[in-house]
N, C-alpha and C positions, 0 to 999 in steps of 0.2 A: 212520786216515785221516779228515781233517776235511772237512766240506762247507762251501763258501763260498757264501752267498746274495747275489745281486745285487739292488740296488734297481731298480724298473722305470724304463726310460729310453725315449726316442724318438730318432730319427735326428739331431735338432737338439741333443741333449745332455740334461742333467738337467732334470727337470720344474721349472718356475719356482715360486718361492715365492709364495703368494698375498699381495697387499698388505694391510697393516694399515689401520686407520681413519686418516684425515687428522688431522695435528696442528693444533690451533687456533693462529692467529697471535697473537703477543704484542701487546697494545695499545701505541701510541706513548707514550713517556714525555712528561711535561710539557716537559722540556728539548728533546726532538726536535720537539715541536709548535711551540715558540717559535722554534726554529732555522728550520724550514720557513716559518713565517709571516714571519719577518724576511727570509729569502732572497727569497721572492716579492714582499714589499713593496719591498725594495731593487731587484729587477728591474723592478718597475712604475715606481719613481721614476726609474731609469736610462733607461727607454724614454721616459717622459713628458718628463724633463729634456732629452733630446736632440731631441725632436720639437716641443715647445712653444716658439715664438718669443716673446721678451719685448721690451717697448718701451724698450730701453736701448741706449746706444752705449758702446763700450769704446775708450778711448784708450791706446795702448801706444807705447813708444819706437820710433822708426823709425831707419833708417840715416842717416849723415851723408855729405855730398858736398863735396869740396874744390873750391872755385871756381878754384883755381890749377892744378888737375890735369886728368886725363883723365876722361872719362865712364865710370863703373863699368859693367862688364859688356858693353861694346861691343867687338866683335872688332877693329875698325880703330883703337881707342884714340884717338878724336877728342878734341880739347881742349874742356873744358866752356865756357870763354870764349875767343873768338877775336876779334881786332880787325884791320880792314883800313882803311887810309887815314890812320893816325897811327903814329908810331914806338912800338914796344913794347920792354919790357925783361925780363930774366930775373927770375924770382921764386924764393923759397924758402919752406919751411914750408907751413902750411895755413891757409886762411881758409874754413872749412867751414860750410855752412848745414845746419840740422838739420830732421828731419821727424818727423811723428807718424803712426802707423798707426791708422786709425779703422775699427772694425767696428760694425755695427748700423744703418747708414743704409739708405736705399731700395735694394733689390737685394742687400743683404748683412746679413740678419737674424742675430741671435745667439740662442742658446738659454739656458735657465736655468743649465746647467752652465758655459757660457762666462762668465756674469756672476758666478757663485760663485767660480770660479778667479781672475777679475780682482779681486774684492774681497779675496782673500787675497794678492795681489801688490802690494806698496807702490809699484811703479813704474807701475801702471796706475790709471786713473780710470774710474769707471762713472757716467754721467750719463743723465738722461732723454733719449731720442732727440730730442725736440722742442727741447731746448736746444742741440743740435748741428746739426740739419738742419731746413730748412723742411718742415713736415709735408705741404705740398701739392706739393712738388717731387719729380720722378721722379729715378731714378739718372742718367738721361741728362742731365737739366737740371742736376743738381749737377755732373756731370763737365764740362759746357760752361761753367758759371760759374767753376769752378776753373781751367779752361784760360784763360779770359779774364782772371781775376785774376792768374794767373802771367805771362801776356803783358804785362799792365799793369805788374806789379812790375819786369819786365825793362826796360821802356821808361823807367820813372821812375828806376830805378837807373842806367841809362846816362846819362840827363839829369843826375842829381845828380853822378855821377863826372866827366863832361865839364865841367860848370860849375865844379866844384871846381878843375879844371885851367885855367880861364879860357877854355874853348871856348864859342862862341856856340851856343845851342840854343833854337829856337822850338817852342812847344807848341801842339798842336791837340787838341780833343775830338772824337772820331770815333765814328760808330755802328758797333759791332762786330756786333750782331745785332738783328733785329727779331722780336718775338714774333708767333706766328701770330694771337693774339687781339687784337693792337694795331689799333684802328680806323683809325689813320692810316698803316697799312703801305704803302698804294699811293702815298703822297706822299713817302715817305722811301726811301733806299737804303743798304744796307750800304756803308760807306766814306765816306758824307757827313760832312763836317767842319762841326759846328754853330757858326755865327758869332753868331746872335742868337736869343733867345727872347722874343717880345713886344717890350717896350721895353728889354730887358736885353742888353747885350753880354756874350757868354759868355767867361769867363776860366778857370773850373774846372767840373768836373762838379757841384759843389754849387751853383754859380750857376745852372745849368740847373734843378736840382730846386727851388730857391727861386723862380725866375721862373715856373715852371709853376703855383705856388700862387696866382697872380693870377687864375686861372680855376677853375671847378668841374669835377670829373670829367665827361667827356662833352661839354664845350664846346670849340670850336676855339680855337687860338692860332696866331699867325703865327710861322713858323720860317724863318730864313734859314740856308742851308747853302752850302758850296762843294762842287760836284760836278764831278770831273774838271777842276778849276782854274777853273770858272765859277760865278758866284753864282746860286742858285736860291731863290726865295721862295714859300712855300706856306702855306695855312691847314691846320693838322693837327689832327684831332679827338683829344682826350685820352681817358684812361680812368682807372679807379680803381686805384691802386697799393696797396702795402702800407701798412697803417695808415689807409686811406681817403684817402690823399693823391693829388693829381692827378699822373698819370704819362703818359709817351708810349708805354710798352710797348717800350722798346728797352734794350739793354745797351750801355754806353759804354766806350770805352777811350781812353787817351791816345796820341796820335801826335805824333812830333817830326820836325823837320828837323835831322838830325845831320850833323856834319862828317866823320864816319867811320862805317863799318859795324861794329857790334858784334853778334856772334852768341852767344847763350847756349843751350846744350843741356842742359836739366835732366831729360831723360827724361820719365817719366810723372808727375812730381811736379806738383801743382797748388796753387793758392792764392797769396796775396800775401806770406807771411811770410818769404820768402828775400830780399826786396828789399834789406835792409841789407847782407847778405853779398855779394850780386851787386855792389853799388856799391863795396864795399871791394875785391873781386876785380878789377874793371875798373880802379879807381884804381891798384892795385898794379902791374898790367901796363903802365900808361901812365906810370909815374913811375920814374926811375932808382933802382936799388938796391932790394933786397927790403924790403918794408914790415914783415914779421914777424921778420926776422933769424933765420929758421929755426924759429920757435916754432909750436906746434900750437894754433891758436885757432879756436873754433867760436862760433856765435851765431845770433841770430834777431831778427826785427823787420820790420815793414813800413816802407816809406819813401815819402814824398810829394815833390811837386815842389819844396818848400822845403827838403828835406833833413831833415824831422822824422821821428824813428823812432817808430812806433806799436806798441801792445801786440798780442799774439798769443794764441792758445789753446794749451793743452798745454805750458806752460812747464816743468812738472815732467818730462814725458816727454822733452822736448828736452834738458834738462840731463842726464838719465840716458843718453840716446842719445849725447850728446857725450862723456861720460866713458867709455862702453863703446867708443866709436870711438877712444879714445886721447887726446882733447883734455885739456889741463890748464887752459885759460883759456876763459871763456865771456862773450859780450856779451849782456846782457839789456835789453830796453826798460825804462826807468825806471818806466813805468806798470805793469809786471808785478812790481815788487819785492815787494809784499805776498804774492804767491804763491811767490816765490823763498825768502824767509826761512824757515828751518827745514827746507828740502827740498833743500839743495845736496848733491850726492853727494860722498863722501870723495875728496879729491885734485883737486877742481875749484875754481878761483877764479872767482867771478862778479863782473862789473863792470857798473854801470848806465850806460846811454847814452840820451840824449834827442834827439840830432841826429847827422847824419853827421860833423860836426866833432868831436863828443864821441868818436865811434867811432874816428876816425883818431888822436886824441890818446891814447886807451886802447891801441890797437894799438902805437903808437910807444913808449909807456911800457913795455908788456910786452916789446917788442923790445929795449929798452935795459936791462931788468932793474929799472927804477924803478917799482914798482907800489904802494908804500906810500901815496902821496898820491892814487891814482886813486879815483874814486867807486865805491862798492859798494852793494849793496842792504842 
């Protein structure tokens, strides 16, 4: 008979083993140290890059809008250009104005990473913010000026298109806004039509600016306006404007006596650069037969009372936006040609225009398929 001996136990089970001495931790290798240093450096750069605002503006391609079609994104599908008071005709194809998206101005700062990614994208431009925006202007002031410029471009486009059709159009220079700091604000009213400045009869906004230089900033000058159809004459104190020039402290716009009511709904787009395409869209709606013959044509350019097409900013972005929007043809102001050469997107033909007449000739040439003799950049 064998005797079995039991080891001592307690009610909880076998007696625990006593722990041994702690093992020393292995030191980090050089590779691990470099990895951690790189990780935390990258994290710091990421945080700083997203928090630090930099004084640059980024210009990117924006959407296109067909002046012959409906307003994009509107539930009721309203027409972008509508005309009342004159006969209108069916149109085809597209006459689209192009836009540029700008980040980095007042109220919309960009960070370092925004700028780096923009540098890597050939369709974007990075410029010092002071080259794009007035450093002393607020975001509200810039928005107001863009709205006034857009309204002015629509007025001038309407005048040019109607005159091209032989319709009589009389032009007036009107006060659109009076700055709070204008010393003569009590003598002037929004809506005043300026008739005379000093001894100069007003014909254009530039004639007003030139006439004002006959006095020094802070001195008064006699201004004649038409207010509610009646003449008003007042001595208006001037102020110092940009570049130290004499100014009134007002924003001007063109006002016309039109034989028809032309309404343009461009949404939130601001600035003057859609003037040419507005004029073409109005002209097409008021002439028998489609001007484009179904072609998809985009373009850009300011337009003035004489029908001259002026240069614009962001031409590279506008060409890229036009091609992305499906356009095969593009109208560019002739003064923008140096920026066009070498940057035309594949599949886009670019034609140079200097006047509204040039533009209608180019569109008619595209419509007929005869483009070989048309002017190009």
